C-alpha positions as CSV (number, residue, x, y, z in Angstrom):
1,M,41.2,-40.4,-29.5
2,A,40.4,-42.0,-26.0
3,T,42.5,-45.1,-25.1
4,I,41.3,-47.8,-22.8
5,S,43.8,-48.5,-20.2
6,P,44.0,-50.1,-16.4
7,L,43.1,-47.5,-14.0
8,A,46.5,-47.7,-12.3
9,D,48.5,-46.8,-15.4
10,A,45.7,-44.1,-16.4
11,V,46.5,-42.4,-13.1
12,D,50.1,-42.4,-13.2
13,A,50.0,-41.1,-16.8
14,L,47.5,-38.1,-16.0
15,V,48.2,-37.1,-12.4
16,H,51.1,-34.9,-11.4
17,D,52.2,-32.9,-8.3
18,G,50.8,-29.4,-8.6
19,A,48.1,-30.3,-11.1
20,E,44.6,-28.8,-10.9
21,I,42.0,-31.8,-11.1
22,A,38.4,-31.8,-11.3
23,F,36.5,-34.4,-9.7
24,E,32.7,-34.3,-10.7
25,G,29.7,-36.8,-10.4
26,L,26.6,-37.5,-8.1
27,G,25.3,-40.2,-6.6
28,A,26.1,-43.5,-8.5
29,A,28.4,-41.3,-10.8
30,V,31.0,-40.4,-8.1
31,P,34.4,-41.5,-9.4
32,A,35.2,-43.3,-6.4
33,A,37.5,-45.8,-7.8
34,A,39.9,-43.3,-9.6
35,A,40.0,-41.2,-6.1
36,R,41.4,-44.4,-4.3
37,A,43.9,-45.0,-7.3
38,V,45.1,-41.2,-7.0
39,L,45.5,-42.1,-3.1
40,R,47.8,-44.7,-3.8
41,R,50.0,-42.7,-6.2
42,R,50.4,-40.0,-3.4
43,P,50.5,-36.8,-5.5
44,R,51.4,-33.6,-3.6
45,D,50.3,-30.0,-4.0
46,L,47.1,-30.5,-5.9
47,T,44.1,-28.0,-6.5
48,L,41.0,-29.8,-6.2
49,V,38.0,-28.8,-8.0
50,G,34.6,-30.4,-7.2
51,T,31.0,-28.6,-7.2
52,A,30.3,-31.2,-4.0
53,P,33.7,-32.7,-3.2
54,G,31.9,-35.7,-0.9
55,P,34.0,-38.7,0.6
56,A,36.5,-38.8,-2.6
57,G,37.3,-35.3,-2.0
58,D,37.7,-35.6,1.8
59,Q,40.0,-38.6,1.4
60,L,42.2,-36.7,-0.7
61,V,42.4,-33.7,1.4
62,G,42.8,-36.0,4.5
63,A,45.8,-37.8,2.7
64,G,47.6,-34.4,2.5
65,C,47.4,-34.5,-1.4
66,V,45.7,-31.2,-1.5
67,R,47.0,-27.6,-1.2
68,K,43.6,-26.0,-2.4
69,L,40.1,-26.7,-2.6
70,V,37.5,-25.0,-4.9
71,F,34.0,-25.9,-4.3
72,S,30.5,-24.7,-3.9
73,R,29.1,-27.1,-1.3
74,L,30.5,-29.3,1.5
75,D,28.0,-31.9,2.9
76,P,28.1,-33.1,6.7
77,G,30.6,-35.9,7.5
78,L,33.5,-34.4,5.8
79,H,35.6,-34.2,8.8
80,R,39.0,-34.2,6.8
81,I,38.3,-31.0,5.0
82,R,37.1,-29.3,8.0
83,D,40.0,-30.5,10.0
84,A,42.5,-29.2,7.7
85,L,40.6,-25.7,7.4
86,V,40.3,-25.5,11.3
87,A,43.5,-27.2,12.6
88,G,45.6,-27.4,9.6
89,W,45.9,-31.2,9.6
90,P,47.5,-32.9,7.8
91,A,48.3,-29.7,5.9
92,P,46.8,-26.2,6.0
93,L,44.2,-26.1,2.9
94,E,43.3,-23.0,1.0
95,I,39.8,-22.7,-0.3
96,E,38.0,-21.0,-3.1
97,E,34.4,-21.0,-2.8
98,H,31.6,-20.3,-5.4
99,T,27.8,-21.0,-6.0
100,Q,26.9,-24.0,-7.5
101,A,25.6,-21.7,-10.7
102,G,29.0,-20.0,-10.4
103,M,30.8,-23.3,-10.7
104,A,28.7,-24.6,-13.7
105,A,29.1,-21.4,-15.7
106,R,32.9,-21.4,-15.0
107,Y,33.0,-24.8,-16.3
108,A,30.8,-23.7,-19.5
109,A,33.1,-20.8,-20.2
110,G,36.3,-23.0,-20.1
111,A,34.6,-25.3,-22.4
112,S,33.8,-22.6,-24.8
113,G,37.3,-21.1,-24.8
114,L,36.1,-18.0,-23.1
115,P,38.2,-16.2,-20.5
116,F,35.2,-15.7,-17.9
117,A,31.8,-16.6,-17.2
118,T,28.8,-14.3,-15.9
119,V,25.8,-14.9,-13.5
120,R,23.1,-12.5,-12.4
121,D,23.6,-12.8,-8.6
122,G,24.3,-15.3,-5.7
123,Y,27.4,-13.4,-5.0
124,T,26.5,-9.7,-4.2
125,G,26.0,-9.4,-0.2
126,T,27.8,-12.4,0.9
127,D,31.3,-13.2,1.7
128,L,31.8,-14.7,-1.8
129,A,31.7,-11.2,-3.3
130,A,34.8,-9.9,-1.4
131,L,36.9,-12.8,-2.9
132,T,39.5,-11.7,-5.4
133,H,38.3,-14.1,-8.0
134,V,35.1,-12.5,-8.6
135,A,34.6,-9.1,-10.2
136,T,31.6,-7.1,-11.7
137,V,31.1,-6.3,-15.5
138,R,28.2,-4.3,-17.4
139,C,26.3,-6.0,-20.2
140,P,26.7,-3.6,-23.1
141,F,23.2,-4.5,-24.5
142,T,21.0,-3.6,-21.3
143,G,23.3,-2.0,-19.1
144,A,22.8,-4.5,-16.3
145,E,25.6,-5.4,-13.7
146,L,26.5,-9.0,-13.6
147,T,29.1,-10.9,-11.8
148,A,32.1,-12.3,-13.6
149,L,33.9,-15.4,-12.6
150,P,37.1,-16.6,-14.2
151,A,36.8,-19.8,-16.5
152,L,37.6,-23.2,-15.2
153,R,40.1,-25.0,-17.5
154,P,41.6,-28.0,-15.1
155,D,44.6,-29.9,-16.1
156,L,42.4,-33.1,-15.8
157,A,38.6,-33.9,-15.1
158,V,38.0,-37.2,-13.8
159,V,34.2,-38.6,-14.0
160,H,32.5,-41.9,-13.9
161,A,30.1,-43.1,-16.4
162,R,28.0,-46.1,-17.3
163,R,29.6,-47.6,-20.5
164,A,32.0,-46.7,-23.3
165,D,32.1,-48.1,-26.8
166,R,35.3,-49.6,-28.3
167,A,36.1,-46.1,-30.3
168,G,36.1,-44.3,-27.0
169,N,32.9,-42.7,-26.9
170,V,31.2,-42.6,-23.6
171,Q,27.6,-42.5,-22.4
172,L,27.1,-41.1,-18.8
173,G,23.8,-42.1,-17.8
174,G,22.2,-41.1,-14.7
175,A,22.1,-37.3,-13.7
176,P,24.4,-35.6,-15.7
177,G,25.3,-32.9,-13.3
178,V,28.4,-31.1,-14.6
179,R,30.3,-34.2,-15.9
180,K,30.0,-33.0,-19.4
181,E,30.9,-29.5,-18.9
182,A,34.0,-30.4,-16.8
183,V,35.3,-32.9,-19.5
184,L,35.0,-30.4,-22.0
185,A,36.5,-27.6,-20.2
186,A,39.5,-29.7,-18.9
187,R,42.9,-30.1,-20.9
188,R,42.9,-33.6,-20.3
189,A,39.9,-36.1,-19.2
190,L,39.9,-39.4,-17.3
191,V,36.6,-41.5,-17.6
192,T,35.9,-44.7,-15.4
193,V,33.1,-47.1,-16.7
194,E,31.3,-50.0,-15.6
195,E,31.6,-51.9,-19.2
196,V,33.0,-51.5,-22.9
197,V,30.6,-52.6,-25.5
198,D,30.8,-52.9,-29.1
199,E,28.2,-50.1,-29.9
200,L,26.3,-47.5,-27.5
201,E,22.5,-48.2,-27.6
202,P,20.4,-45.2,-27.5
203,E,19.1,-44.3,-24.0
204,H,16.4,-41.7,-23.1
205,A,18.3,-38.3,-21.7
206,A,21.7,-40.1,-21.8
207,V,24.5,-37.9,-22.6
208,V,27.2,-39.0,-25.1
209,L,30.8,-37.6,-24.6
210,P,33.0,-38.2,-27.8
211,A,36.0,-40.0,-28.1
212,F,38.0,-36.8,-29.0
213,A,37.2,-35.1,-25.8
214,I,38.4,-37.9,-23.7
215,T,42.3,-38.8,-22.9
216,L,41.7,-42.2,-21.2
217,I,39.3,-44.6,-20.3
218,A,39.5,-47.1,-17.5
219,V,37.0,-49.9,-16.8
220,V,36.1,-50.5,-13.1
221,P,33.8,-53.1,-11.9
222,A,30.0,-52.9,-12.6
223,A,27.8,-51.6,-9.9
224,P,25.2,-53.7,-8.2
225,P,21.4,-52.8,-9.0
226,D,21.0,-51.2,-5.9
227,R,24.0,-48.8,-6.5
228,H,22.4,-45.6,-5.2
229,A,21.4,-47.3,-1.9
230,C,25.2,-48.6,-1.4
231,D,26.4,-45.2,-2.1
232,D,24.2,-43.8,0.5
233,A,25.6,-46.4,3.0
234,V,28.9,-45.4,2.1
235,D,28.3,-41.9,2.7
236,R,27.0,-42.8,6.1
237,S,29.9,-45.0,7.1
238,W,32.6,-42.6,5.9
239,A,31.4,-40.0,8.3
240,G,32.5,-42.4,11.0
241,V,35.8,-43.0,9.5
242,S,36.3,-39.5,8.5
243,G,35.7,-38.0,12.0
244,D,38.4,-39.9,13.8
245,R,42.5,-39.3,12.9
246,V,43.2,-42.8,13.9
247,R,40.6,-44.6,12.1
248,F,41.1,-42.4,9.0
249,T,45.2,-43.1,9.3
250,S,44.6,-46.7,9.4
251,W,42.0,-47.0,6.6
252,L,44.4,-44.7,4.4
253,E,47.3,-47.1,5.2
254,E,45.1,-50.2,4.1
255,I,44.2,-48.3,0.9
256,R,47.8,-47.9,0.1
257,A,49.1,-51.0,1.1
């Protein structure tokens, strides 16, 4: 069952050198506080999994924590990731690229206990089709040729959610993305929430993750009402920090102080 813990203690317990860690969430659901807590712990040789890594992934790569990045989309302004790929700074970065549908299918396969996922296409005729983690299989019922991808089973999934109850059940809120699939696929899960309540109130289209699927819950300060606008501003301002090695190094030193 899930346990409520201080964020720093949760990261110390769950994040280890060489681990495969999935960070998932869009907009207001980005686990930014957890990413900063990981930065302070200074792990090494991580495999970072993220459908769209965003600033959190950029920060972890720029800090030298990440050996390999598994992703489907890189947004503009992620200069630390691009610097690692092009110039090898602060360290060379290995990448494994997928389509967004492929990433979702891989999580779903991992959550279902299957060894691989299948998708109809998206890889054929692209550079992705030549990668070693992509294969083809033939459907035994229709004879159709399908793309096969290995299931994702991260050591740890890190997501952010709106609230949890005292029993450890979590109400995601907002656009679910692949947070549910990432948590169910991972061997362990850390969820940051904005509040803990006695009982979860039913909410339209809100996904509830059961306590048995979550390892630790950490409470982070509640977001302001205009959280989405704030996130957009943070993303825009981050591009300026990310694009300058000196500014990024100063920012990192402040975070770790």
